[in-house]
C-alpha positions as CSV (number, residue, x, y, z in Angstrom):
1,M,-57.5,-1.9,48.0
2,L,-57.2,0.6,45.2
3,P,-56.7,-0.8,41.6
4,P,-53.3,-0.3,40.0
5,K,-52.9,3.1,38.4
6,N,-53.2,3.3,34.6
7,P,-49.7,3.4,33.1
8,A,-50.4,6.3,30.7
9,S,-51.9,8.5,33.5
10,S,-49.0,7.6,35.8
11,I,-46.5,8.6,33.1
12,A,-48.3,11.9,32.6
13,L,-47.9,12.7,36.3
14,R,-44.2,11.6,36.3
15,V,-43.6,13.8,33.3
16,A,-45.1,16.9,35.0
17,T,-43.1,16.3,38.1
18,A,-39.9,15.6,36.2
19,M,-40.2,18.7,34.0
20,H,-40.7,20.8,37.1
21,Q,-37.7,19.2,38.9
22,M,-35.4,19.6,35.9
23,G,-36.5,23.1,35.2
24,I,-37.7,22.3,31.7
25,D,-40.0,24.9,30.2
26,G,-43.6,23.7,29.9
27,L,-43.7,23.9,26.1
28,P,-45.8,21.4,24.2
29,R,-42.8,20.1,22.3
30,N,-40.9,19.6,25.6
31,Y,-43.8,17.7,27.1
32,E,-44.1,15.4,24.1
33,L,-40.3,14.7,24.2
34,V,-40.2,14.0,28.0
35,Y,-43.4,11.9,27.7
36,E,-41.8,9.7,25.0
37,A,-38.6,9.4,27.2
38,Y,-40.5,8.3,30.3
39,A,-42.8,6.0,28.3
40,G,-39.7,4.0,27.4
41,S,-41.0,2.8,24.0
42,N,-37.8,4.0,22.3
43,P,-34.6,2.8,24.2
44,E,-32.3,5.0,22.1
45,L,-34.3,8.1,22.9
46,V,-34.3,7.2,26.6
47,R,-30.5,6.7,26.6
48,E,-29.8,10.0,24.8
49,F,-32.3,11.8,27.1
50,V,-30.5,10.5,30.2
51,A,-27.2,11.4,28.6
52,L,-28.2,15.1,28.5
53,G,-27.6,15.2,32.3
54,K,-29.5,17.0,35.0
55,N,-29.3,20.5,33.3
56,K,-31.0,20.0,30.0
57,T,-30.8,23.1,27.8
58,Q,-33.6,24.0,25.4
59,D,-31.1,23.7,22.5
60,A,-30.2,20.1,23.6
61,L,-33.9,19.2,24.0
62,D,-34.8,20.6,20.6
63,A,-31.9,18.7,18.9
64,L,-33.2,15.5,20.5
65,G,-36.7,16.3,19.5
66,R,-35.7,16.9,15.9
67,K,-34.0,13.5,15.8
68,Y,-36.8,11.4,17.4
69,L,-40.0,13.3,17.0
70,P,-42.0,14.0,13.8
71,H,-40.5,17.5,13.5
72,H,-37.3,15.9,12.1
73,H,-39.2,14.0,9.5
74,E,-41.3,17.0,8.6
75,A,-38.1,18.9,7.9
76,G,-36.9,16.1,5.7
77,L,-40.2,16.0,3.9
78,L,-40.1,19.8,3.4
79,S,-36.5,19.6,2.1
80,R,-37.5,16.9,-0.4
81,Q,-40.5,18.8,-1.5
82,N,-38.4,21.9,-2.0
83,G,-35.9,19.9,-3.9
84,H,-38.6,18.5,-6.2
85,V,-40.1,21.9,-6.8
86,R,-36.8,23.5,-7.5
87,A,-35.9,20.7,-10.0
88,E,-39.2,21.0,-11.8
89,M,-39.0,24.8,-11.9
90,S,-35.4,24.6,-13.2
91,N,-36.5,22.3,-16.0
92,F,-39.4,24.6,-16.7
93,I,-37.2,27.7,-16.9
94,S,-34.7,25.9,-19.2
95,L,-37.6,25.0,-21.5
96,L,-38.8,28.6,-21.6
97,N,-35.3,29.9,-22.2
98,E,-34.9,27.4,-25.1
99,E,-38.2,28.7,-26.5
100,K,-37.0,32.3,-26.1
101,V,-33.9,31.5,-28.1
102,S,-35.9,29.7,-30.8
103,L,-38.3,32.6,-31.1
104,T,-35.4,35.0,-31.4
105,D,-34.0,32.9,-34.3
106,Y,-37.3,32.7,-36.0
107,G,-37.9,36.4,-35.6
108,R,-34.5,37.1,-37.2
109,L,-35.4,34.8,-40.2
110,I,-38.7,36.7,-40.6
111,G,-36.8,40.0,-40.6
112,D,-34.3,38.7,-43.2
113,A,-37.2,37.5,-45.4
114,S,-39.0,40.9,-45.0
115,R,-36.0,42.8,-46.1
116,V,-35.7,40.7,-49.3
117,I,-39.4,41.0,-50.1
118,L,-39.7,44.7,-49.4
119,A,-36.3,45.7,-51.0
120,D,-36.4,48.6,-53.5
121,G,-35.5,47.9,-57.1
122,D,-35.6,44.7,-59.1
123,I,-36.5,41.5,-57.2
124,D,-33.7,38.9,-57.0
125,H,-35.8,35.8,-57.7
126,V,-33.1,33.4,-56.5
127,E,-32.7,35.2,-53.2
128,L,-36.4,35.6,-52.8
129,G,-36.9,31.8,-53.4
130,Q,-34.2,31.0,-50.8
131,S,-35.9,33.3,-48.3
132,I,-39.3,31.9,-48.9
133,T,-38.0,28.3,-48.6
134,A,-36.1,29.1,-45.4
135,L,-39.2,30.8,-43.9
136,K,-41.5,27.9,-44.9
137,V,-39.1,25.3,-43.3
138,A,-38.7,27.5,-40.1
139,T,-42.5,28.0,-39.8
140,E,-43.1,24.3,-40.0
141,K,-40.4,23.7,-37.4
142,R,-42.0,26.4,-35.2
143,A,-45.4,24.7,-35.5
144,T,-43.9,21.4,-34.3
145,Q,-42.0,23.1,-31.5
146,N,-45.1,25.0,-30.4
147,S,-46.9,21.7,-29.9
148,T,-44.0,20.3,-28.0
149,V,-43.8,23.4,-25.8
150,V,-47.5,23.4,-25.1
151,R,-47.4,19.7,-24.0
152,A,-44.3,20.3,-21.9
153,V,-45.9,23.3,-20.2
154,V,-49.1,21.3,-19.5
155,N,-47.0,18.4,-18.1
156,K,-44.8,20.7,-15.9
157,T,-47.8,22.5,-14.6
158,A,-49.5,19.2,-13.7
159,A,-46.3,18.0,-12.0
160,L,-46.0,21.2,-9.9
161,A,-49.7,20.9,-9.0
162,D,-49.1,17.4,-7.8
163,L,-46.2,18.5,-5.6
164,Q,-48.3,21.3,-4.2
165,R,-51.1,18.8,-3.3
166,E,-48.6,16.4,-1.7
167,A,-47.2,19.2,0.4
168,E,-50.7,20.3,1.5
169,E,-51.7,16.7,2.3
170,A,-48.5,16.2,4.4
171,E,-49.2,19.4,6.3
172,T,-52.8,18.3,7.0
173,A,-51.7,14.8,8.0
174,K,-49.6,16.2,10.9
175,F,-52.7,17.3,12.6
176,V,-54.8,14.2,12.1
177,D,-54.7,10.9,14.0
178,A,-54.1,8.3,11.3
179,L,-56.2,5.5,12.9
180,T,-59.4,7.5,14.0
181,G,-59.4,10.6,11.9
182,L,-59.7,12.8,15.0
183,G,-57.2,15.5,15.7
184,S,-53.7,14.4,16.7
185,R,-51.7,15.4,19.8
186,R,-50.1,18.1,17.6
187,A,-53.5,19.5,16.7
188,F,-54.3,19.6,20.4
189,N,-51.0,21.4,21.2
190,K,-51.6,23.9,18.5
191,A,-55.1,24.7,19.7
192,L,-54.0,24.9,23.3
193,A,-51.3,27.3,22.4
194,K,-53.9,29.6,20.9
195,V,-56.0,29.4,24.1
196,Y,-53.0,30.9,26.0
197,A,-51.8,33.2,23.2
198,N,-52.4,36.0,25.7
199,P,-51.2,34.4,29.0
200,N,-52.8,37.2,31.0
201,M,-56.2,36.6,29.5
202,P,-56.6,33.0,28.2
203,V,-59.6,32.0,26.1
204,L,-62.2,30.6,28.4
205,S,-62.0,26.9,27.8
206,G,-62.6,23.5,29.3
207,L,-60.4,20.4,28.8
208,A,-61.5,16.8,29.3
209,V,-59.0,14.0,29.0
210,G,-60.6,10.6,28.9
211,E,-59.4,7.0,28.8
212,I,-61.2,3.7,28.1
213,D,-61.1,1.7,31.3
214,D,-59.2,-1.6,31.2
215,Y,-58.4,-1.2,27.5
216,G,-55.4,-3.4,27.8
217,R,-57.4,-6.5,28.7
218,I,-60.1,-5.6,26.2
219,S,-57.5,-5.3,23.4
220,E,-55.8,-8.6,24.4
221,Q,-59.1,-10.5,24.3
222,M,-60.5,-8.8,21.2
223,G,-57.4,-9.0,19.1
224,A,-55.5,-6.1,17.5
225,T,-57.7,-5.7,14.4
226,V,-61.0,-5.6,16.3
227,A,-59.5,-3.5,19.0
228,E,-58.6,-0.9,16.4
229,R,-62.2,-0.9,15.0
230,F,-63.4,-0.5,18.6
231,L,-61.2,2.6,19.0
232,K,-62.7,4.0,15.7
233,Q,-66.2,3.4,17.1
234,V,-65.3,5.3,20.3
235,S,-63.8,8.1,18.2
236,K,-67.1,8.4,16.3
237,I,-68.9,8.8,19.6
238,V,-66.5,11.4,20.8
239,Q,-66.6,13.3,17.5
240,A,-70.4,13.2,17.3
241,V,-71.1,14.7,20.7
242,T,-68.6,17.6,20.4
243,N,-69.8,20.8,18.9
244,G,-68.5,22.0,15.5
245,G,-66.2,24.6,17.1
246,D,-64.7,22.2,19.7
247,L,-61.7,19.9,19.2
248,A,-61.7,16.2,19.6
249,C,-58.3,14.4,19.6
250,R,-56.8,11.0,20.2
251,F,-53.6,11.4,22.2
252,D,-52.3,7.8,22.2
253,G,-53.6,4.3,22.9
254,A,-57.1,4.6,24.4
255,R,-56.7,8.2,25.6
256,F,-58.7,11.0,24.1
257,G,-58.9,14.7,24.6
258,M,-61.7,17.2,24.1
259,L,-61.1,20.9,24.1
260,F,-64.2,23.0,24.6
261,Y,-64.3,26.7,24.0
262,T,-66.5,27.3,27.0
263,S,-65.9,27.5,30.7
264,E,-69.5,26.5,31.5
265,Q,-68.9,23.4,33.7
266,E,-72.4,22.1,33.3
267,E,-72.1,22.1,29.5
268,V,-68.7,20.3,29.6
269,S,-69.9,17.8,32.1
270,R,-73.1,17.2,30.0
271,I,-71.0,16.3,26.9
272,V,-68.6,14.1,28.9
273,D,-71.5,12.3,30.5
274,L,-73.1,11.8,27.1
275,V,-69.9,10.1,25.8
276,R,-69.9,7.8,28.8
277,A,-73.6,7.1,28.5
278,K,-73.2,6.1,24.8
279,L,-70.3,3.9,25.7
280,A,-72.1,2.3,28.6
281,S,-74.8,1.2,26.2
282,T,-72.2,-0.6,24.0
283,A,-71.3,-4.2,24.9
284,V,-67.8,-5.3,24.0
285,V,-67.8,-8.7,22.3
286,N,-65.0,-11.1,21.6
287,S,-65.1,-11.6,17.8
288,G,-63.7,-15.1,18.1
289,S,-65.8,-16.7,20.9
290,G,-68.7,-14.3,20.7
291,R,-68.4,-13.9,24.5
292,S,-69.3,-10.6,26.0
293,L,-66.4,-8.7,27.7
294,G,-68.8,-6.4,29.4
295,Q,-69.6,-2.7,28.9
296,A,-67.3,-0.1,27.5
297,Q,-66.5,2.3,30.3
298,M,-64.5,5.5,30.3
299,S,-62.9,7.7,32.9
300,F,-62.3,11.5,32.5
301,G,-60.4,14.3,34.1
302,I,-61.6,17.8,33.6
303,C,-59.9,21.2,34.1
304,F,-60.8,24.8,33.1
305,S,-58.6,27.5,31.8
306,E,-59.4,29.7,34.8
307,Q,-57.7,27.1,37.0
308,A,-54.4,26.9,35.0
309,P,-51.9,29.8,34.3
310,N,-50.6,28.1,31.1
311,A,-51.1,25.3,28.6
312,F,-48.8,22.9,30.4
313,D,-50.6,23.2,33.7
314,L,-54.1,22.9,32.1
315,T,-53.0,19.6,30.5
316,S,-51.2,18.4,33.7
317,Y,-54.2,19.3,35.9
318,A,-56.6,17.4,33.6
319,E,-54.2,14.4,33.7
320,R,-54.1,14.5,37.5
321,A,-57.9,14.5,37.6
322,L,-58.0,11.5,35.2
323,A,-55.5,9.7,37.5
324,T,-57.9,10.3,40.4
325,S,-60.7,8.9,38.4
326,K,-58.7,5.8,37.6
327,A,-57.6,5.4,41.2
328,A,-61.3,5.6,42.3
329,G,-62.0,2.4,40.3
330,G,-62.6,3.8,36.9
331,N,-65.9,4.7,35.1
332,T,-65.6,8.0,36.9
333,V,-65.3,11.8,36.1
334,T,-63.2,14.0,38.3
335,V,-63.1,17.8,38.0
336,Y,-59.8,19.3,39.0
337,G,-60.3,21.4,42.1
338,A,-63.6,19.9,43.2
339,G,-63.8,19.9,47.0
340,E,-61.1,22.5,47.4
341,G,-61.7,26.1,48.4
342,G,-62.2,28.6,45.5
343,F,-63.2,27.1,42.1
344,V,-65.5,24.1,42.8
345,P,-67.4,23.2,39.6
346,K,-68.7,19.7,40.4
347,D,-67.9,16.6,42.3
348,W,-67.3,13.2,40.8
349,L,-70.0,11.6,38.7
350,I,-70.2,7.8,38.4
351,Y,-72.3,6.0,35.9
352,R,-72.7,2.2,35.6
353,K,-75.3,1.7,32.9
354,Q,-76.6,-1.7,31.7
355,S,-75.6,-2.9,28.3
356,V,-78.3,-2.4,25.6
357,G,-76.2,-2.9,22.5
358,G,-73.2,-4.7,21.2
359,F,-69.9,-4.4,19.3
360,G,-68.5,-7.4,17.6
361,G,-65.7,-8.2,15.3
């Protein structure tokens, strides 16, 4: 009897099928939206998605996406950032305009004093004294105002620099998984779009989608805090074995993706096997009881860009291969297309290594 299918992998297959049946374009933002709807974690999103009916237009999908996905919040953040920058710039311009008027007045006073001092004929000592006194008072005032303006300019410049830094950090955060520091699903979508920038000649790439086997049970017995540390440990392994130019991402839960800029099946398989070998040498330990929960095992699905005409299919095929690995009992690697005519990179590889290390709370 086959073990029950992993929920995330099953949802991925349902998403691919549903999008095809409903005629929804295979855009990354559409996949993300439909995935969230089928995952059912947000009942409001599910209800509104169903309410769109059978014929869901792209405009309707985008409107729903802006409401429930990070795009909407990013727009709000961008709007707030723009508002702050505009307010600071407006204050800055007002300050400079005031300084301009003040300089004009000071220049006029200097001109009046110059005419008195340089006038032909006898000097009017009363008028000269008044001009010198006025010039002295205005100069002292200017010195004070200059210090104020300099401080204001420094403060405004610092405030604008802070806003710029916040905007850059917010932009960067969109592409980073907050828990593990790996790339986010959005970083993956962006990179995958570049692979198929020229759909007739995609960049030769390999995609591996992996998931920790039986993570639900492990998480329940380890506790949420230790489980998160475990995910971080797995992320370090995934990050360490990928090359500098490749992309390592965490999709959701215990699912990870690795995008390799090579179509060499042996190289992709070597790295995937290395991840699994390192995990197989790690014993998972209950932090409370100290009891071993067994080895950390991981299943993978692999697909290559030569096998998929677009980004959606590449992801979908890799997800299907992962589902096959899970259905085979886990701790397995499946290459999409293996055993079929045509592209046949490699059959399943199964590793069951003995534990030589430990991971505790």
